[in-house]
Each structure stands twice: as structure tokens, then as C-alpha cells.
Backbone as a chain_set.jsonl record, in Angstrom:
{"seq": "XXXXXXXXXXXXXXXXXXXXXXXXXXXXXXXXXXXXXXXXXXXXXXXXXXXXXXXXXXXXXXXXXXXXXXXXXXXXXXXXX", "coords": {"N": [[1.191, -0.765, -0.131], [1.94, 1.379, 1.453], [3.757, 1.646, -1.335], [2.282, 2.503, -3.693], [0.621, 4.926, -2.192], [2.865, 5.993, -2.376], [4.028, 6.057, -5.27], [0.911, 7.249, -6.132], [2.335, 10.345, -5.092], [4.088, 10.676, -6.843], [3.212, 10.271, -9.146], [2.056, 13.275, -8.797], [3.07, 15.115, -8.475], [4.346, 15.269, -10.7], [2.298, 16.342, -12.238], [2.011, 18.588, -11.16], [4.297, 20.078, -11.641], [6.742, 22.829, -12.417], [5.212, 24.806, -14.342], [4.437, 22.331, -16.123], [0.539, 21.729, -16.685], [-2.106, 22.48, -15.279], [-3.96, 19.206, -14.453], [-7.486, 17.84, -14.567], [-7.709, 15.406, -15.719], [-7.183, 11.869, -16.724], [-6.367, 9.955, -18.961], [-5.934, 6.062, -20.245], [-3.901, 4.509, -19.58], [-2.938, 6.096, -17.936], [-4.125, 6.413, -16.197], [-4.726, 4.097, -14.573], [-1.47, 3.595, -13.934], [-1.599, 5.584, -11.863], [-2.896, 5.083, -10.341], [-1.57, 2.645, -9.508], [-2.33, 0.066, -10.777], [-3.054, -2.235, -13.578], [-2.72, -1.485, -16.795], [-4.608, -3.814, -18.249], [-5.642, -4.35, -15.599], [-7.688, -2.605, -15.069], [-9.009, -1.878, -18.031], [-11.019, -4.154, -17.916], [-11.899, -3.538, -15.66], [-13.559, -1.765, -15.601], [-15.287, -2.976, -18.275], [-16.225, -4.562, -16.332], [-17.702, -3.124, -15.265], [-16.739, -2.533, -12.37], [-15.46, -0.946, -11.174], [-13.0, 1.959, -10.573], [-14.579, 5.506, -11.878], [-15.717, 6.328, -15.281], [-15.422, 8.639, -17.886], [-15.767, 9.906, -20.79], [-15.566, 10.836, -23.99], [-16.477, 10.978, -26.978], [-13.883, 8.466, -29.017], [-13.104, 8.443, -26.32], [-11.942, 6.756, -23.274], [-11.613, 9.062, -20.351], [-10.743, 9.857, -17.063], [-11.4, 11.194, -14.035], [-9.261, 13.196, -11.536], [-10.663, 13.526, -9.48], [-12.166, 11.041, -8.992], [-10.959, 8.804, -8.944], [-9.071, 9.408, -6.55], [-11.73, 9.48, -4.773], [-12.62, 6.19, -5.762], [-9.775, 4.887, -4.957], [-9.663, 5.938, -1.439], [-12.002, 4.488, -1.039], [-11.534, 1.904, -1.276], [-9.458, 0.985, 0.582], [-7.918, -0.227, 3.728], [-7.708, -0.571, 6.998], [-4.706, -0.728, 8.649], [-3.964, -4.398, 10.999], [-3.986, -4.912, 13.731]], "CA": [[0.12, -0.48, -0.936], [2.686, 2.287, 1.524], [4.242, 2.152, -2.634], [0.554, 3.386, -4.165], [0.572, 5.785, -2.252], [4.636, 7.284, -2.852], [3.189, 6.537, -6.856], [0.394, 8.443, -6.471], [3.189, 11.602, -4.498], [5.819, 10.597, -7.195], [3.089, 11.542, -10.692], [0.641, 14.249, -8.56], [4.435, 16.111, -8.22], [4.765, 15.263, -12.165], [1.388, 16.849, -12.432], [1.744, 20.201, -10.816], [5.763, 19.925, -12.473], [6.854, 24.532, -13.255], [5.226, 25.114, -16.613], [2.582, 21.803, -16.041], [-0.841, 22.9, -16.702], [-2.677, 21.233, -14.559], [-5.195, 18.771, -15.334], [-7.751, 17.481, -13.95], [-8.176, 13.976, -16.266], [-6.375, 11.381, -17.137], [-5.709, 8.955, -20.286], [-6.368, 5.02, -19.25], [-2.935, 4.534, -18.787], [-2.365, 7.882, -16.935], [-5.268, 6.477, -15.099], [-3.824, 3.31, -14.28], [-0.462, 3.99, -13.59], [-1.94, 6.776, -11.017], [-4.048, 3.787, -8.765], [-0.794, 1.26, -9.599], [-2.575, -0.804, -11.915], [-2.378, -2.825, -15.771], [-3.556, -0.911, -17.642], [-5.769, -4.671, -18.671], [-6.914, -4.213, -14.92], [-8.203, -1.687, -15.443], [-10.147, -2.251, -18.778], [-11.25, -5.513, -17.24], [-12.874, -3.034, -14.135], [-14.164, -0.793, -16.5], [-15.663, -3.94, -18.147], [-17.299, -5.446, -15.135], [-18.482, -1.707, -13.908], [-16.505, -2.338, -10.737], [-13.357, -0.442, -10.818], [-13.463, 3.812, -11.034], [-16.123, 6.073, -12.259], [-15.2, 6.793, -15.754], [-16.124, 9.376, -18.891], [-16.673, 9.071, -22.565], [-14.976, 11.809, -25.213], [-16.17, 10.68, -28.333], [-13.955, 7.478, -28.4], [-12.012, 8.297, -25.106], [-11.884, 7.27, -22.351], [-10.68, 9.918, -19.611], [-10.737, 9.406, -16.107], [-10.647, 12.473, -13.219], [-7.748, 13.158, -10.664], [-11.734, 12.865, -7.802], [-13.139, 9.623, -9.205], [-9.46, 7.628, -8.9], [-8.999, 9.218, -4.985], [-12.401, 9.0, -4.004], [-12.025, 4.715, -5.839], [-9.413, 4.565, -3.589], [-10.314, 5.532, -0.922], [-13.091, 3.75, -0.998], [-11.009, 0.396, -0.614], [-9.176, 1.668, 2.363], [-8.212, -1.495, 5.024], [-6.626, -0.083, 8.243], [-3.621, -2.502, 8.812], [-4.793, -5.403, 11.972], [-4.177, -5.037, 15.614]], "C": [[1.22, 1.461, 0.132], [3.419, 2.798, -0.362], [3.288, 2.142, -3.624], [0.211, 4.759, -3.507], [1.121, 6.088, -1.941], [4.195, 7.311, -4.33], [2.607, 7.593, -6.503], [1.691, 10.24, -5.993], [3.472, 12.156, -6.016], [4.065, 11.254, -9.069], [2.116, 12.248, -10.108], [2.059, 15.395, -8.897], [4.682, 16.351, -10.178], [3.459, 16.38, -12.56], [1.796, 18.354, -12.903], [3.425, 20.326, -11.191], [5.021, 22.099, -12.237], [5.833, 23.97, -13.833], [4.198, 24.144, -16.885], [1.288, 22.115, -16.201], [-1.508, 21.383, -16.509], [-3.43, 20.104, -14.797], [-6.03, 17.267, -14.634], [-8.06, 15.786, -14.486], [-7.404, 13.499, -17.055], [-6.027, 9.774, -18.093], [-5.697, 7.813, -19.323], [-4.936, 4.576, -18.631], [-2.19, 6.007, -17.904], [-2.781, 7.318, -15.728], [-4.433, 5.492, -14.226], [-2.354, 3.534, -13.133], [-1.13, 5.268, -11.768], [-2.997, 5.674, -9.392], [-2.748, 2.157, -8.512], [-1.305, 0.322, -10.142], [-2.243, -0.962, -13.07], [-2.784, -1.802, -16.233], [-4.887, -2.218, -18.364], [-6.469, -4.404, -17.229], [-7.759, -3.099, -15.424], [-9.768, -1.442, -16.501], [-11.283, -3.299, -18.436], [-12.756, -4.873, -16.176], [-14.23, -2.082, -14.881], [-15.024, -2.114, -16.994], [-16.857, -3.974, -18.041], [-18.497, -4.778, -14.071], [-17.873, -2.266, -12.585], [-15.557, -1.817, -10.289], [-13.935, 1.503, -10.662], [-14.543, 4.594, -12.621], [-15.272, 6.474, -14.087], [-15.703, 7.407, -17.154], [-15.273, 9.409, -19.94], [-16.25, 9.864, -22.894], [-15.358, 11.132, -26.636], [-15.319, 9.526, -27.974], [-12.869, 7.471, -27.35], [-12.791, 8.27, -24.825], [-11.441, 7.574, -20.889], [-11.313, 9.005, -17.665], [-10.681, 10.493, -14.914], [-10.388, 12.126, -12.597], [-9.208, 11.966, -9.109], [-11.976, 11.664, -7.999], [-12.105, 8.872, -8.364], [-8.894, 8.364, -7.436], [-10.34, 8.779, -4.921], [-12.907, 6.826, -4.473], [-10.956, 4.529, -4.411], [-9.862, 4.398, -2.37], [-11.608, 4.51, -0.106], [-12.556, 2.179, -0.424], [-9.579, 1.035, -0.104], [-8.894, 0.314, 2.515], [-6.847, -0.393, 5.554], [-5.621, -1.534, 8.232], [-4.954, -3.574, 10.745], [-4.257, -5.428, 12.482], [-3.733, -5.952, 15.669]], "O": [[1.164, 2.535, -0.467], [3.569, 3.982, -0.664], [3.708, 1.594, -4.643], [-0.389, 5.627, -4.139], [0.825, 6.776, -0.964], [3.957, 8.427, -4.794], [3.156, 8.692, -6.433], [1.663, 11.159, -6.812], [3.301, 13.293, -6.454], [4.074, 12.294, -9.728], [1.04, 12.087, -10.684], [1.88, 16.417, -9.559], [5.085, 17.37, -10.739], [3.809, 17.324, -13.268], [1.898, 18.991, -13.951], [3.693, 21.295, -10.481], [3.902, 22.58, -12.059], [5.589, 22.764, -13.827], [3.22, 24.453, -17.567], [1.009, 23.139, -15.577], [-1.546, 20.237, -16.956], [-3.554, 20.15, -16.021], [-5.564, 16.171, -14.326], [-8.594, 15.002, -13.701], [-6.866, 14.134, -17.963], [-5.487, 8.754, -17.666], [-5.556, 7.961, -18.109], [-4.793, 4.325, -17.434], [-1.131, 6.505, -17.52], [-2.279, 7.46, -14.613], [-3.637, 5.861, -13.363], [-2.331, 3.599, -11.903], [-0.515, 5.252, -10.702], [-3.409, 5.708, -8.232], [-2.867, 1.15, -7.814], [-0.571, -0.658, -10.014], [-1.443, -0.269, -13.699], [-3.503, -1.225, -15.417], [-5.913, -1.787, -18.892], [-7.686, -4.222, -17.265], [-8.487, -3.181, -16.413], [-10.91, -1.097, -16.199], [-12.441, -3.08, -18.791], [-13.891, -5.305, -15.976], [-15.421, -1.906, -14.626], [-15.65, -2.538, -16.023], [-17.886, -3.753, -18.679], [-19.3, -5.072, -13.186], [-18.684, -2.439, -11.675], [-14.896, -2.064, -9.28], [-15.069, 1.981, -10.673], [-14.932, 4.263, -13.741], [-14.134, 6.935, -13.989], [-16.498, 6.651, -17.711], [-14.13, 8.951, -19.924], [-16.224, 10.499, -21.84], [-14.432, 10.776, -27.365], [-15.525, 9.141, -26.823], [-11.902, 6.71, -27.395], [-13.87, 8.791, -25.107], [-10.976, 6.673, -20.191], [-11.982, 8.017, -17.362], [-9.487, 10.766, -14.786], [-10.692, 10.964, -12.327], [-9.132, 10.941, -8.431], [-12.023, 11.02, -6.951], [-12.364, 8.396, -7.259], [-7.966, 7.65, -7.056], [-10.401, 7.552, -5.004], [-13.449, 6.174, -3.58], [-11.241, 4.174, -3.268], [-10.341, 3.347, -1.946], [-11.855, 4.077, 1.02], [-13.006, 1.518, 0.512], [-8.796, 1.559, -0.896], [-9.397, -0.476, 1.716], [-5.851, 0.164, 5.093], [-5.75, -2.726, 7.956], [-6.072, -3.376, 11.222], [-3.352, -6.152, 12.065], [-3.603, -6.51, 16.759]]}, "num_chains": 1, "name": "protein.A"}
């Protein structure tokens, strides 16, 4: 889980780098990297309607950062004590 969180922070830093235009939506590959899964997993979740919400613009499939964060939050597990 820590690896995923570190990956999320790294991607957010890249997206908010100086000179970069802030982006609200990510394509499939970027979204898969953002939440730490493969593109195939994200595609399967979309087909099964079990993954994060998607936005379709023409033939493009986009994921909002807010939806990806909400999806991750709903799948959060506290460590056993």
C-alpha cells in the first residue's frame, strides 16, 4: 500500500511540475499508473463496472483525478492490530 501511495505522490508531483498545465483528467494508461494497477486491470474493471467512474469523450476514455482518489479511498483497509 505504501508503494501505491508513493507512486500517487510522484505522479501528482509530475503533473503539478512547474510549467505543466494542471490536468483534471487522465487517459487509461495514466490512470492505471496513478492507482498502481495495469491497464488490463483497469480495462477489466471498466467492462465489469467495478472500477472507478469513467468519462467518455468521443472514443476517448478519461478518468478524473477526483474519481480515482474516491475509488482508492473506498478500497482503503486499515492494518490489523
